N, C-alpha and C positions, 0 to 999 in steps of 0.2 A: 184306383187310388194310387196313381203313379207318384213316385218320389223323385224329385229333381235334385241334382248336386252341382257344385262348381266344377268338379272333376271326378275321375273314377276311383280315387284313392280310398274313400270310405267303403265303397262297395267291394273293392278288391280285398281289403282287410276282412270284411265280413265273409267273403267267399273262402278265404283261408281259414277262418275260424270254423266255418261249417265243414270244410274238408277234414279238419282235425277231429272234430267231435263226432262226425258220422262215419269217419274212415272211408271216404269216397274219393273218386278221382277229382282232380282240380277242375276238369272240364264240366263234370256233373255239378260240382259246387257252384261254379260260375253261372251255369244255366239256371239252377234253382234260385240263386240269389237274384238274377235278373228278373225271373218271373215273380218272385215275392215282392220286388220293388215296382212291379207294374209294367214290365217290358216283355217282349216275346222271347228274347234270347240275349246272350251276352253281347253279340254284335249290335243288336238293336239298342241295347243299353249304352254301349260306348258311343254310338252315333247320336243318341237323343238325350242323354242324361243332363247335358248342360244347355239345352236349347231354350229353357225358360228360367224364370227366377227360381233360385234354389228353394226347396221346401224347408220347412222347419224340421230340424232333426229331433229325434226322440226326446233328448234331454231338454228341448225348448218347447215341447208341446204341453198344453194343458191336459190334465188326466183324461177328460172325455175324448179329446181328439186322439190321444195316444191309444186309448182302449179301442176306438173304432179302427185305427190303423192296424193294430195287432190282430183284430178279428179278420180283417181283409188279408193280411199277410199269412195268417195261419191257413186260411182257405186256399190261397195261392200255393203254399207249400204242400198242402195235401194233394193238390192237383198236379204238382210237378212230378209225382211218382217216385220220389226219393225214399229209400229205406231209412226210416227214422229210428231204427233199432229199438222198437218197443215204446218209444216216447210218443206223446200226442203232439200234433202240430202246434197247438197252443203252448205247450210246455217248451218246445224247441224255440219258437219265436220269442217267448218271454225271456229265455236265457241267452239266446243268440243276439237279439237286438240288432238286426241287420241295417237299420236306418239310424243308428246312433254313431256319432263320431267317437265317443268315449263310453263304451258300455259300462253301465253302473257296476261298481264293485259289489260283491255279495255282502249282505248285512249279516250280523251274527246269527240270525235265525235261519239264514239260507245256506250256511257253510257246510252242512253235511250232505254230501252227494249220494243219490240213491243208486247210481250205477257208474261204471267206469267212464262212459261217454259223457255223462253229465259232469263228473269230476274233472274231466279234461277241459270242458268248456269253462267251468268255474275257475280253474287254475289259469287258463288263458286270459279270462277277464281280469283276474286279480293282478297278474303280471303286467298286462297292458295298462291297467289303472296306475300301478306303482311306477312303471317305466315312464309314463307321460306326465307324472306329477312328482317332480323331484323334491318338492317341499313336504310331501306327505311322509310321516314316520312309517318305517317298515316293521319295526318290532311288534306292533299289535297283530300283524298278520303272519308272524313267524311260523306258528304251528301249521297253518294252511300251506305256506310256501314249502316247508320241509316235506309235508305229505305229497304235495304236487311234484316236487323234484323226484321223489322216490318212484312215482308212477308215470311220469311224463315220458313219452316216446318221441317227442318232436325236438329235433336238434336246435332249431331256431329259437324255440321257446326256452330251452335250457340255456342257450347262449344269452338271451335277454336277462334271464335270472342271474346268470354269472356277472353280467354287467352291473346289475343292481347291487349285488354283493360287493363287487370291487369298489363301487361308488361310495359305499358306506365306510370304506377304509381309506380311500385316497383323497377325500375332501371334495369330491364332485357333488356331494349332497351332504346334509347335516350328518356328522359322524355318529354312527351306531356300530362301533367296532365289534362288540360281542355278537350282535346279530349278523354282521357281515361275515365273521369267522364261522358262525354256525351254518350259514348258507354255503360257504365254501367247503366245509366239512361234508355236507350232504352231496354237493356237486362232485367233490373229489371221490366220494364213494361210488359215484356213477362212472368214474374213469375219465372225467373231463380234464384234459391236459392243462388248459388255462387255469382252471380252478385249483389244480394241484400245485402249479407254480405260484399262484397267489397265496395259497395256504402255506407253502414253504416260507414265503416272505413273512407271513403272520407269525409262524413258529420261530423264525429267526429274530424278529424284532420284539415279539411279545405283544403284538396287536390283538386285542380282543380276548386275551387269555395269556397263560404263562408261556415263557420261552421253552422251546424243546428242540435244541439243535440236532439231537440224535434222530428224532422222528423226522425232522426236515430232511436230513441226509438219507434216511430210509426211503422217504417218498421219492426223492430224486433218483436214488439208485433203482428203485422199481420202475420209475417212469422211463429212465434211459434204456432199460432192458426190455421194455414192453414190446418193441418192434412196431408200435402203432403211431409213431410220431412222424410228421413231415420233416424234411431235412433241416429246415431252419429251427424248428422247435427242438429237435434232437440236439442240434449244436448248442443252442442256448442252455438247455438243461444240463448237458455234459460240462459246459463251461462253468456253470454254478457249482456243480458237484466237484469239479476239479479244484475250485477255490477252497472248498471245505476240506478236501484232502491236503491241500497245500499248507494250510495254517492249523490243521488239527481241530476243526470245528465240527462236532458231531461224528467225527471219524478220527482214528489214529492217523497222525501225519504220514503221508506217503508221497514225497515230492516227485519221485519218478512217475508214479501213476498220474499225479496231477498234470505233469508235463505231457505225458502221452495223450491225455484227454484234451488238454488245451490245443495241442498241435492238430489233433483230429478235428476238433470243433472249428479251429481256425481255417482249415482247408474247406470246411463246409460253410464258411461265410460269417462266423461269429466274430465281431470285431473285438469284443472284450477278451475272448480267448486268444486272439492274435496278439493283443497288447500284453496279456499276462505271459504268454510264451516268450515274447520279446524281453520282458523284464527278467524272466527266469534265466535266459541265455546271456543277458547282459550283467546279471548279478546285482540288480538294483532293487531296493525296497524290500519289504517283508516277503515278497513272493520270489525274490531273486535267489540264485544259488551260485556262489562263486566257484564251486567245484565243477559246474557245468558251463563255465564261461566260454562263450562262442559268439564273438561279435558278428560274424557272418550270418549265423542263424538268427541272432537278434534283429539284424537289419532285415532279413527275409520276412520275419513275422510282423515287425513294425510296418513294413511296406504293405503287407496284406491289409492291415488296419487303415493305414494312411490313404490307400487307394479307394477306401470306402468312406472317406471323410471323417475318420475317427481322429479328433484333434490331438489327444495325448500321444497316439501312435505317430502322427505326423511330426509333432515336436520332438519326441525321443529319436525318431529316425534322423531328423535334421541335425540334432546335437551329436548323435553317434557318428554321422558322416563327417561332421566338422573335425572330430577327433581322429577318424579313420577314413580319410578321403578315398582309400582304395576300395571301400565298400560301395561307392557311388556307381549307379548304373547309367547315369546321364550327366551331362555337364551342368554344374551349379545345382545339383539335386538338393544339397543341404539347404541352400537359400530358398529353393522352391518350396520345400515343405514347411520351413519356418515362416515364410511369408504367408503361405496358405493358412496356417494355424493362427498367425497373428491377425490376419484379416477377419477371422471369426471370433476374435477377442480372447484367444488363449494367452493367459498371463505369462507362463514360462516362455512361450515363443516370443512375445513382445520384449521380455527382458533379455532374451538371447540376442535378438536383433539390435537392441540398444547397446549391448556390449560389443557387438561386431562393429557398429558405427563409431564407437569410441576408440577403436584401435588405430 
């Protein structure tokens, strides 16, 4: 009872699900998947799966046909010699659904898993279901999602759950801010940097719950000291924490510490940190410090941001050089950066160019 497809994507996802739930190698999972779908091995599947009219997927089969298919697939799985970790082939096939494009979400009566492997599969099915159906409310599944997050060992699956959580807060799907924040809390407890940064934003804005600037700063402080971040994320987190120290949000104001963090983050590529360091040295705005006025350093940090296409940095650099031509490192540099920012629609740059033309 071979199942044909338009391409290999559905079977590839099925193999990944089987790999997770049975804790086997990907090569073993692909081989078993191919056999269950009626092929000799994965190479045979890749070669033959699209050679005929695609078969009806599980969700399109009438019950009698689906039942017959699952009997065949269970027999094939038993013959594949895979360790099913104490489960019957019939049970694995019923939960796995290898020939379904969108495995059915567990019903309320199916949600209690009898063992960790079954729980992993059910969590995978639930996350896949919600990920692919942006119009489906997430809140009814919150208890299952929270339990799955606590137990999940698959980084990709946690990343997908993190995306769902963020989408409930940023408008990518119907807003469910309290649920989004609850998911971020659970993901942050697992040490997920992206979830921690998104949770910091929730705590700062009061999305999905009360504002808590102190806890936001605590989370950033712990994250920047963890030693587990890549360079880009480290710079971004330090830049955000520096801004909190600069204006006394969640922390006592410490301008010098904020400057030190901005300058370090700027050298690691964070454009907002470069811009803020420039403001500080130029003595501009609420982040500026007239006691630390140093136009040369301001130009240095604005240039770091401008060369990475940060429009406010480009505009400020151009305006600064107009006032201090000695800070230019090339001919007509002020005009270069103002025109660059103006071409991207930056209003201050457009206004500055208009003033120049009127002279």
